[in-house]
C-alpha positions in Angstrom: -15.5 4.7 -41.1 -13.4 1.5 -41.6 -12.7 -0.5 -38.5 -10.3 -3.5 -38.6 -10.5 -6.0 -35.8 -7.6 -8.3 -35.0 -9.3 -11.4 -33.7 -9.0 -15.1 -33.0 -10.5 -17.3 -35.7 -14.1 -16.3 -36.4 -15.3 -19.9 -36.1 -14.1 -19.9 -32.4 -16.1 -16.8 -31.4 -19.1 -17.4 -29.2 -21.3 -14.5 -30.4 -23.8 -14.8 -27.4 -21.1 -13.6 -25.0 -18.3 -12.1 -27.1 -17.5 -8.4 -26.6 -15.7 -8.0 -30.0 -18.9 -9.3 -31.7 -21.0 -6.8 -29.7 -18.7 -3.9 -30.9 -18.8 -5.1 -34.5 -22.6 -5.4 -34.5 -22.9 -1.9 -33.1 -20.4 -0.5 -35.6 -22.2 -2.2 -38.5 -25.6 -0.8 -37.3 -24.0 2.7 -37.7 -23.0 1.8 -41.3 -19.3 1.6 -40.5 -17.3 -0.9 -42.7 -15.9 -3.9 -40.9 -12.7 -5.7 -41.7 -11.0 -8.7 -39.9 -7.6 -10.2 -39.7 -5.6 -12.5 -37.4 -2.1 -12.0 -35.9 -0.6 -14.1 -38.7 -2.0 -11.7 -41.3 0.3 -8.9 -40.1 3.6 -8.4 -42.0 6.3 -5.8 -42.4 7.5 -5.6 -46.0 9.1 -3.0 -48.2 9.3 -0.5 -45.3 5.7 -0.8 -44.1 3.3 -2.8 -42.1 0.7 -4.6 -44.2 -2.3 -6.7 -43.3 -4.0 -9.4 -45.2 -7.5 -8.4 -44.3 -11.0 -9.4 -45.3 -14.2 -7.3 -45.3 -16.8 -8.7 -42.9 -20.6 -8.5 -42.9 -22.6 -9.8 -40.0 -25.8 -11.6 -40.9 -27.5 -12.1 -37.5 -28.2 -15.7 -38.6 -27.6 -18.3 -35.8 -24.7 -20.6 -36.7 -24.0 -18.7 -39.9 -23.4 -15.2 -38.6 -20.9 -13.7 -41.0 -19.9 -13.3 -44.6 -16.3 -12.6 -45.7 -14.9 -10.9 -48.7 -11.7 -12.0 -50.4 -8.3 -11.3 -48.8 -6.7 -8.0 -49.6 -3.2 -6.7 -48.8 -3.7 -3.3 -47.2 -1.6 -1.0 -45.1 -3.0 -0.6 -41.6 -3.1 3.1 -42.1 -5.9 2.4 -44.7 -8.3 1.9 -41.8 -9.7 4.6 -39.5 -9.2 2.4 -36.5 -7.5 -0.9 -35.8 -8.7 -2.8 -32.7 -6.3 -5.3 -31.2 -8.8 -7.9 -29.8 -6.7 -11.0 -29.8 -7.3 -13.0 -26.6 -4.5 -13.9 -24.3 -2.2 -15.7 -23.6 0.2 -12.8 -23.8 3.1 -14.8 -25.3 6.0 -13.7 -27.5 3.8 -13.9 -30.6 1.5 -11.3 -29.0 4.6 -9.2 -28.2 5.8 -9.4 -31.8 2.3 -8.3 -32.9 2.5 -5.2 -30.7 5.9 -4.3 -32.2 4.4 -4.5 -35.7 1.4 -2.4 -34.6 3.7 0.2 -33.1 5.5 0.4 -36.4 2.2 0.8 -38.1 1.3 3.7 -35.8 4.4 5.5 -37.0 3.0 5.2 -40.5 -0.4 6.7 -39.5 -2.4 3.8 -38.2 -4.6 4.4 -35.2 -4.5 1.3 -33.0 -6.7 0.6 -29.9 -5.5 -0.3 -27.4 -2.1 1.3 -27.9 0.4 -1.5 -28.4 3.1 -0.1 -26.2 0.6 0.5 -23.4 -0.5 -3.2 -23.7 3.1 -4.3 -23.4 3.7 -2.0 -20.4 0.6 -3.2 -18.5 0.9 -6.8 -17.5 -2.6 -7.7 -16.5 -1.5 -8.9 -13.1 1.4 -6.7 -12.3 0.0 -3.4 -13.5 -1.9 -3.1 -10.2 1.4 -2.3 -8.5 1.1 1.2 -10.1 -1.9 1.8 -7.8 -0.9 0.5 -4.4 -3.6 2.5 -2.6 -6.3 0.3 -4.1 -4.9 -3.2 -3.9 -4.9 -5.9 -1.3 -1.6 -7.1 0.4 0.4 -8.4 -2.6 3.7 -10.0 -3.2 5.5 -10.6 -6.6 8.5 -12.9 -6.4 9.8 -16.3 -7.4 11.5 -17.0 -4.0 9.9 -19.7 -2.0 11.0 -18.3 1.3 9.2 -15.0 0.6 6.1 -16.8 -0.5 6.1 -18.9 2.7 6.6 -15.8 4.8 3.7 -14.1 3.1 1.5 -17.1 3.7 2.6 -17.1 7.4 1.6 -13.5 7.8 -1.8 -13.7 6.1 -2.7 -17.3 6.7 -4.9 -17.6 3.6 -3.6 -16.5 0.2 -4.1 -16.7 -3.5 -1.2 -17.6 -5.9 -1.3 -17.1 -9.6 1.0 -16.8 -12.6 1.6 -13.4 -14.2 0.6 -14.7 -17.6 -2.5 -16.6 -16.8 -6.1 -15.9 -18.0 -9.6 -17.0 -17.2 -8.6 -18.1 -13.7 -6.2 -20.8 -15.0 -3.5 -22.0 -12.5 -4.9 -20.0 -9.7 -4.4 -21.6 -6.3 -5.7 -20.9 -2.8 -3.3 -21.9 0.1 -3.9 -22.0 3.8 -1.1 -22.0 6.3 -1.8 -25.7 7.2 -2.2 -26.9 3.6 -0.1 -30.1 3.1 0.6 -29.1 -0.5 2.3 -25.7 0.1 5.7 -26.9 -1.2 4.4 -28.6 -4.4 2.1 -25.7 -5.3 4.9 -23.1 -5.0 7.3 -25.4 -6.9 4.8 -25.9 -9.6 3.9 -22.3 -10.1 7.4 -21.0 -9.9 9.0 -23.8 -11.9 11.3 -24.5 -8.9 12.2 -20.8 -8.5 12.6 -19.9 -12.2 9.3 -18.1 -12.8 7.9 -15.1 -11.0 4.4 -15.3 -9.7 1.9 -13.2 -7.7 0.6 -13.8 -4.2 -2.4 -11.9 -2.7 -4.2 -12.1 0.6 -7.4 -14.1 0.1 -10.4 -11.8 0.0 -13.5 -13.5 1.4 -15.7 -11.0 -0.4 -15.1 -13.2 -3.5 -18.3 -15.0 -2.5 -20.2 -11.8 -3.5 -18.4 -11.8 -6.9 -15.3 -10.8 -8.7 -16.5 -7.5 -10.2 -15.5 -6.4 -13.7 -15.6 -2.7 -14.2 -15.4 -1.6 -17.8 -13.4 1.6 -18.3 -14.1 3.3 -21.7 -12.0 6.4 -22.5 -11.1 6.6 -18.8 -14.7 6.5 -17.5 -16.6 3.5 -16.0 -19.7 2.0 -17.4 -22.5 2.5 -14.9 -22.8 -1.3 -14.1 -20.2 -3.9 -13.2 -20.5 -7.6 -13.9 -20.1 -9.5 -10.6 -18.9 -13.0 -11.4 -20.1 -15.3 -8.7 -18.0 -18.4 -8.0 -19.7 -21.8 -8.0 -20.1 -23.4 -4.5 -16.7 -24.5 -3.2 -14.8 -22.5 -5.8 -12.6 -19.5 -5.2 -12.5 -18.3 -8.8 -15.3 -16.1 -10.2 -14.1 -16.1 -13.8 -16.8 -16.9 -16.3 -14.4 -19.3 -17.9 -14.1 -21.1 -14.6 -17.8 -21.5 -14.3 -18.7 -18.3 -12.5 -22.2 -16.7 -12.9 -22.3 -13.1 -14.1 -24.7 -10.7 -12.3 -24.9 -7.1 -13.4 -24.9 -4.5 -10.5 -24.6 -0.7 -10.2 -21.2 0.6 -9.3 -20.6 1.1 -5.5 -19.0 4.3 -4.2 -15.8 2.3 -3.8 -15.9 1.1 -7.3 -16.3 4.7 -8.5 -13.4 5.7 -6.3 -11.1 3.1 -7.8 -12.3 3.9 -11.4 -11.6 7.6 -10.8 -8.2 6.9 -9.5 -7.1 4.5 -12.2 -9.2 5.3 -15.3 -7.9 8.7 -16.5 -4.3 7.7 -16.0 -4.7 4.5 -18.1 -6.6 6.5 -20.8 -3.8 9.0 -21.0 -1.4 6.2 -21.8 -3.5 5.0 -24.7 -5.8 2.4 -23.1 -9.2 3.1 -24.5 -10.9 0.0 -23.2 -9.9 -1.5 -19.9 -11.4 -4.1 -17.6 -10.7 -3.7 -13.9 -11.2 -6.7 -11.6 -12.3 -5.7 -8.1 -13.1 -8.0 -5.2 -14.8 -6.2 -2.3 -13.0 -2.9 -2.0 -9.7 -4.0 -3.7 -8.4 -3.8 -7.2 -6.9 -7.2 -8.1 -6.2 -7.1 -11.9 -6.1 -4.6 -14.8 -7.2 -6.2 -18.1 -5.9 -4.5 -21.3 -5.6 -7.1 -24.0 -9.2 -8.1 -24.8 -11.6 -7.0 -21.9 -14.9 -8.8 -21.9 -18.4 -8.7 -20.2 -20.1 -6.2 -22.5 -22.7 -8.7 -23.6 -23.7 -9.8 -20.1 -24.1 -6.2 -18.9 -26.2 -5.2 -21.9 -28.4 -8.3 -21.5 -29.2 -7.5 -17.9 -29.4 -3.7 -17.8 -30.4 -0.6 -19.8 -26.6 0.0 -20.5 -24.9 -1.1 -23.7 -21.1 -0.9 -23.2 -20.5 -1.7 -26.9 -22.4 1.4 -27.9 -20.4 3.5 -25.5 -17.2 2.0 -26.9 -18.2 2.8 -30.5 -19.1 6.3 -29.4 -15.5 6.6 -28.0 -14.0 5.2 -31.2 -15.9 7.7 -33.4 -14.7 10.5 -31.2 -11.1 9.4 -31.2 -11.0 9.0 -35.0 -12.8 12.2 -35.7 -10.7 14.2 -33.3 -13.6 15.3 -31.2 -12.0 14.3 -27.9 
């Protein structure tokens, strides 16, 4: 099969922890052909969506891990599967890419995750579809509502709806002297909508990443443990990843969320769970495959390639 990966620049990829690399390595081991392109390589011309793509071969050599073929102009339908693995931020360029990918679908391309489903599932706000699993949450840009939420819960987390990697996440106590400036900064003086959630003290035990593949959870989560004095467990914010088996509550959340997301075209999803509560649904470029594989007998990348093969061959 021919798999095309839409990625960030290859020279920026950290192979020791990158999930896209793990998937590509597994696909190559099964003799599938790899191709790569970036967002800027997509174009609509003469009635079709074309890609300036290059064949890719992984070498397993440290510091020199790939070989590229010459650029070729190909319709996206020429590939058996196209994987949208561009990292956030989910900005307007990302939105434009999903429009092009959706047009390509109409011409026969198979895109994972489904571009419309990516647009429809903001990684923060999508949890509102599953209120039975989430902590007390508020989405607004009104300072009065945010102050009221803080007064009720006493200890809260504020975060932008378009953030990633724990960026611009604030913890506020009711007696914090910086309440006003934090709210003003995050909401841009009431012009930008943000999310507030009750602080979950279970964060000290880790912000768990559950990988859903074709609606089913991988058997292990990656608990991302914050550094001392830190409230964010994100690996990008210095958290330490520890693989653990799913708890009964993790399985309950996965069973309640996974099949619904899969039916909407989300083949690979990363759920963030703190304690017993779902806090985010990651659909753009979920990670943590490498860390789970390195610490357990489970290889999520292999499960993902299994799922791709089944989707493409029509076995599911």
